[in-house]
N, C-alpha and C positions, 0 to 999 in steps of 0.2 A: 022542934030547930035538930031532934035527935037525928031524925028521919033527915034531912037536910043533909048533913053533918055525913051520914052514912051510904050518900049518895055520893057527894062527890069524893069519899075517899075513892068509892070503887072506881071511882068514872079512872082518879089518876092511877089507881091499879090498872087499870086496864091499860091507859096511857103505856107507862110504865114496862108494861109486857109486850108491846107490840117497840119497847125502843132493846133492842136484842146488843143489847153493852159487848157480849164476850165475842160475835159480829163484828160490829163498828172498832172493835179495839184493831181483830186480825186481822180487819180491814188495811186499817190506820195506824201495823207495826206494818206489814208489805209497803205501803208505797212511801212510810221515810225509809225502809228502808234502800226502797227503790232511789228516790234523790240525795240518799245519801250518799249511795256511790257514786252518782251523777254527780251532782256537789262538789260531791272529793273529788273524781275526776278534772272535775273544772277548776278547784282549787290547787291543790297540789302542783296542775301542770304548769299553770301561770306560777306558783310560788317555786319550783324548781330550779325555773330560769329567769326571776326578778330582779337577783345579785350583779347575777350577769350585766341581764337586762341594764340595769342603773349603771351600771360599770362604766359600759360602752354609750351610754346618754351623757354620765356629768363626773365619772371619774370614780377610785376606785374609794376616795374618801368619803362621800357620800351615799354608795351600796348599803354598808350595814341601816344608813340610818332609812332608806326608801325602804326595808327588810319590816322595819324597825314599824314604819309607817301602817305597813297594812294589819300588824297584830294591834297598834293602839285603835287603827281606826276598826275591826272587828268590836273591840271592847269597847268600843263609845259609837257605834251602833248598836249597840245591845238594848241599849238606853231603849231610845224609840222602837225600837223593834217590839216589843214587852212592851210599851205602851200603849204599838198600834193593839196585841197583844189583847190585851186589860180590855181595851173598850169591844173589839169588834170579832178575836175569838184568835186561834192557832193557821190557820190555813192566812188569811193578812198578812201575817205579821209574818211570816216565815216566805209567802212569795214577795215581800216587799226588800225582807233581807235579799234573797237570791236577785233582785231587781238591778239592786244597788252596786251589787258586784258585777253584774253586765256593766251597769253604765264604768263601774269599776276601771276592766278588761278596756270597753271603744276608750276611754281619756286615756290610756294605756300604749293602748298601739298608737293614739295619732301624738302622744309625747313621742313614740320613739321613731316617727316620720316626720316628727315639725322639731325633735331634739332643745324640746320645751319641758324643763328640768321643775320646774313648778307644777304643772304640768300631769308630771311621772307623780310627784308626791299626792299630789289631786287622788290622782289613778288609786294610787296606793290604798290611800285610807281607806274608797268605797267598796276599793276590793275587800275589802276586811269582811263585806257583808256575806260572802260568801262563808266566810269562816262563824258569822255571828246563827248563820242561817243553820249548821250543820253542828253549832254545841247548844243549838233553841230547840233542835227536833230531839234530842236528844227526852224533854223536859217533858215534848207532846206525847211520845211514849208510856210517861207515867199517868196520867188522866183519869184512863177510864179504865187502868188497870188493877185485880185484886192485888189486896196489901199484898198476901205472900205473894206475890208473882208481881212485886214493880220493880226488886233488881235487876231482872231476869228479862225483862220484858224494855227496861232501860241500857241492859247492857248489848242486845240484838243490833241496837239503834247507834249504839258506840262501834259492835263488831262490824259492822257497814260498810264502815270507814276507811278501815283494812282495805278492801278493795279499791279502792279511788286511790290512798293512799301507796300504794303498791305500783299498782299500773303505771300512775300518772308518770311519776320522772320515766320512765322509759316510752310513755307518749310525745316525748318532747321534738327529739326530734324529726321522728316523720311527720306531727302536727307542723313544723314550720319546712319542713323540705314539701309538703302536701297546698300548703297555702306559697312559698312562692313565686306560684304562676299571675300572684297578687302583686307581687311587683312591692312588696313587705320587704323594712329591715329584716336583719338578722333578727334574730328572737322572736320579733313579731308576732309570729304565725300561731306560736301556742297562746295565748293569750285569747285571739280571736277565737281557738277554741274554748277557752272557759269562757266568752260571752254566749256562745254557743250552749253550754253544758248548762250555765246558770239560765239561760231563755227554760231550754227544756224544761229542769228541775222546776222551775217557777209554771214553767206549763201545765205540765203535772198535775200536782199541787193545789192547783187553781179549778183547777175541771174536777179534777178526784175525790180530792181530800173532804169528802161532806158527807154523813153530817161531822162539823168542827169537833170536837175531842175537847177539846178547852167548854165550849159552850153546852156541850152535852153533860160535861160531869158539873157547873154548875147550872146547869136544870133539875138535873135526878137531886140534889145537896140541899136545890130549893124544896123541891117538891118533898122531900125527908124530913123537912123541917116543916112543911104545912102540914103533912102527917102527924109530929111529934107535937104540938100545937093543938089539931084539930081534937089530939087523944088527950088532949093532958085537961081541954077542955069538959068532953065527956068524963073525965073520968077522975077530973079533980088532981091529977095526983101530978107531980110537976113531974117531970121529961126532957132529958138531957136538950142541948142546942147541935143538933147535928149536924146542921151544917157549918157550925161555927169553927172550926179546926182550930188546933193550938196557934197562937197568933194573937190570941186579944182582939181581931176584927171582927167586927157581925159583916153574917153577909149581906148581901147588896151596897157592901159601900167601895167606893170607887177613888183610891186610895193613890198615890204613886208614887216613883224612887221614897219620897220622906217618909213613907209611911210603914216602904221596907224596911230603909234603916231603922222604926222602932220596934216593928215585930220581930227583928234580928240580935237587934238589942234582947227583947223581956221572953225572948223563945229562946232556951239554951240547946235544946236538937238542931236547931235552925244554925243558930252562932257556929256549934259544931260541926255541921254542916258545907257552910258557905265557910269556913277556915281549910278548913280539907278540899276543899278545891282549891285551894288557892295558895295554899304552903304548899300541896301536891303540885300543882301545877310553876310558880317559882323553882323550886331545888332542883325539876325534871328541866325548865329550860335552862335554868344557870349553869347547869353541870352537862347540856346536851350542846346549846350553841356554841359551846369553846373547845368541846370534844375533835372536831376535824381543824381545828387550831394545835393543837395537842399532837396532832397526830401527824400533820405536815411537820412536827420538827424532827421527823426519824426517816421519814419514808421520800423517795426521791419526785419530784414535778411528774413523772410519767405513772408514777405506781398508786398517788396521794388520793385521786378519783376514783377509784377505784379501792380502795380499802377506804373508802371514808365511805363509798358506798355498800357494802359489806355491812358497817358497824352500823350506822345507822337503817336498815332492812332491821337489824337482826333490834334494832330498841326501835322501831317503828310497829314490828309485830309484841314485843314486849307491852307495846301501849294498848292495842288492840287486843290480837287474834283473838286471846285470852279471856277478852271482856267475858263471854257467857259464863264462863267461869266463877268468876268472878261477880257474875250475877248473880250467878246459882248461893253459893257463898255465902254473900250479902242476906239473900232470905234465905236462905237456912242459918246460916248462926248470929245473924244482927246486922244491922249496921253497924255500931263503935268496935265491933270486935275485927271485920275486916278494913276499916280504917285505921286501927291501931296495928293489924297486917302489913298494910301501904305501907304505914310511915314507918316499920322496922324495913320492910324493902329497900325504901328507898335508903336510908341508913347503912345496910348493907349493901348499897348498890356502890351509894358515894366512898365507901373504904376499898373495895373490892378495886374499885376506876382509880381514888387518888394514891392506892399503891402498885400500880399496874408498874408506874415507869415508864418504858419503852416497849413491853411487851401487850403485844395487838390482838393477843385473843383477849385476857388476863381485864383487859379497856373491851371488849366484845363484851363477854361473862357482863360487866359492867351495867355498861350500856341496855340490856336486856331486861336488864336487874332493876333500873332505874324508870326503866319502860311498865313493866309490870307494875311496882310502886305507886306509880303514876293513878295506874287503872283502881286498884285498889282507893285509893282516895277522891279520887273522879263519879267512880259506881257507885259505889257508899254514900261519898257526902252527896252526893247530886238528886239520890235518894231517900235521904236523910231530912236535908230539903225543903224536896219536894210536899212530901207527906207532912209534914211540921207545923206546917197552915194550911189557912182552911182558900179556898178553891179564887174567890174572889183577889186576892192578895199574891195567890202562889204565882201570876206571870212578874211584876213588879219586884218582886222577891229571886226569882229566878235571874233576872235581868243585871239587880244588884251582884249578883252570883258572877256571873259569865264578864259584867266589868271592872270586879276587882279580882278577878281569874285574868282575865287581859292583862291588865296594869302589873298585878306582880308580875307578869312573865314579862313582860315591856323591859320595867324597871331591875328585873334581872338580868335580861338581858347584857343592857345597858352598863351596868357595872361586873359584869364580869369580864366583858374582855378587859379594862379599867387593873380587875384585881391578877390575874392570868399573866398581863404581862409584869407586873410588880413583887407578884410573890410564886405563880406559876400554876401548873393545874390542881398540885396534892393539895394546895392551898384553899383554891377553889372549892373541893372536895367535903373539905374539911369545914367551911363556914356555911357550906349547904347543908351539910349535916343538925348546922349549932342552930339554923334556921330552924330547923322542923319541933325541936326538942319541945319549944311551948305549941306545938300541939300534941305532945305527948301529954303531956300536965292537965289541958283543955278538955281534951278526950277520957282522961281518966277519973274527972272530977266532975263529968257532967252524965244523968243519970239517963240511959236510952227511955223514950217513952213510952218501945215497950220492949221487954224481957228477950222478947222472943218475936219476929217479923210475920208481922199477918196478924197478934194475937190479937 
């Protein structure tokens, strides 16, 4: 019996040696970063003209709702996408999300040609698949990462979004002009470009993202659990459940969104992670979406687009450009410390922007800080959430996180217009700051699962 156990363990050890985990992780990071750039361009080039196209088709009154439909669509699509990942891996889930975005972009083009508003809304909902794919990619970067490098690896994928987010708005006009020979209506061309970008990202992942990082992580965890069990049988010494990380979910269990709710409720670290991501996004969206309206109060029609472009570029730079630094801080000082730092930065952003009045420079500083605070809660919160639960339930919990984040952002966007109309931009920033205070209390009373990242 002992000989058979020794032989089985040796064979699995050989198989594990053949699994070049660092090599697979490096390849995964490169592929995810590449598709983040491609998918980010596809998403942003469409969204940069989405409101204008909606206004042309259905009028100004529905333009904001059409934009919100894309946000809600991205949140809702996160649920089936993560179900696919839970069942068959990251690669099919990401491919499905990008394909949904491509179908949505095609429907938007048809809506532009026909002027059919319901088709525009359906297209916008599915177009959110690009957002779902971009957000889920950050979690795929953590599946095989070493504990001490999880924050940095996740932040690399987040940072890659910067290229698409900054570049794409400047490509909208050339894309519209380049596709003019097709006879498409004005502003439809960028969405054709979006469709092509999503299809390219899906193709790259479908062909090259092998082996699947999530399936590989599950297999390695199962092998470790089996070896621990065999060691227990041979040595009669109880071994810790290696594969069943925090969350109370047994290896091999295949629960969905209901299990994700249960895990988040039962695991304090997971609860902090999902709350940090959602509340950081709520504060960021609530202030950001109304900043162009605020700037329009004292800038002329001729200048406002230029000013808004500069301010939002600084905001986007704060969101993505410093994410590698945020990831390093997350690994160096711990997840909770960076979450608290992100919260502090969000509060500072609200104070700076809310007291700016008609000072454009001060508003710009406030929006840059707003993006940086979002980066802190996003990177550290996502890292903490991912490592707080077992590999089996991880995709469902991550899907719940993106669903919560998307709905929080949609709610903030919907309410912010009402607040600024009734009470003004300063009060909007005050309410945003108040909204983040409960997260401070949650972070302070939640003991981190490890005092030092990677310990």
